C-alpha positions in Angstrom: 39.3 -18.3 -8.9 36.5 -16.1 -7.6 33.0 -16.5 -8.9 31.0 -13.5 -9.9 28.1 -12.6 -7.6 24.9 -11.2 -8.9 24.1 -7.7 -7.6 20.5 -7.1 -6.8 19.0 -4.1 -8.4 15.9 -2.2 -7.1 14.0 -2.8 -3.9 11.9 -5.8 -3.1 8.9 -4.3 -1.3 5.1 -4.4 -2.0 3.9 -1.6 -4.3 1.6 0.8 -2.5 -0.5 1.2 -5.7 -1.0 -2.3 -7.2 0.0 -4.3 -4.1 2.2 -6.7 -5.9 5.4 -8.0 -4.4 6.6 -9.4 -7.7 8.9 -7.2 -9.8 10.9 -4.4 -8.5 10.4 -1.0 -7.0 13.0 1.6 -7.9 14.1 4.9 -6.4 14.5 7.9 -8.8 18.1 8.9 -8.1 17.6 12.3 -9.6 14.8 13.2 -7.1 15.0 10.7 -4.1 11.4 11.4 -3.2 9.6 9.1 -5.6 9.5 5.3 -5.9 8.4 3.6 -9.1 6.9 0.2 -9.7 8.0 -1.9 -12.6 4.7 -3.9 -12.5 2.0 -1.2 -12.7 4.3 1.6 -13.9 2.9 3.9 -11.2 4.9 6.0 -8.7 4.4 6.6 -5.0 6.2 9.1 -2.8 8.6 8.5 0.0 6.1 10.2 2.3 3.4 7.7 1.2 5.9 4.9 2.1 6.6 6.6 5.5 2.9 6.7 6.2 2.4 3.0 5.3 5.3 2.0 7.5 3.9 4.1 10.4 0.5 2.4 10.0 2.2 -1.0 10.0 4.3 -0.1 13.0 1.2 1.0 15.0 -0.6 -2.2 14.0 2.4 -4.4 15.1 2.6 -2.5 18.4 -1.1 -3.2 19.0 -0.7 -6.9 18.2 2.3 -7.1 20.5 0.3 -5.5 23.4 -2.9 -7.5 22.8 -3.7 -10.2 25.3 -3.4 -13.7 23.9 -6.8 -15.5 23.4 -7.5 -18.4 25.8 -6.0 -21.7 24.8 -8.5 -24.1 23.2 
């Protein structure tokens, strides 16, 4: 007999408004350009998310290119 698997709902990412990673972010399926937070009840746009990802990507590229500090 197969066992039921729980389907995850929402997206587990940090809210751009309140910063929590608890709870769930959700995409408005009737618009697809806004993301809501179940913790703070605020929304942020897909463009805001793209900008945050671009910033994080630039930071990671800088970290990867930075020379390692001398060993202690």
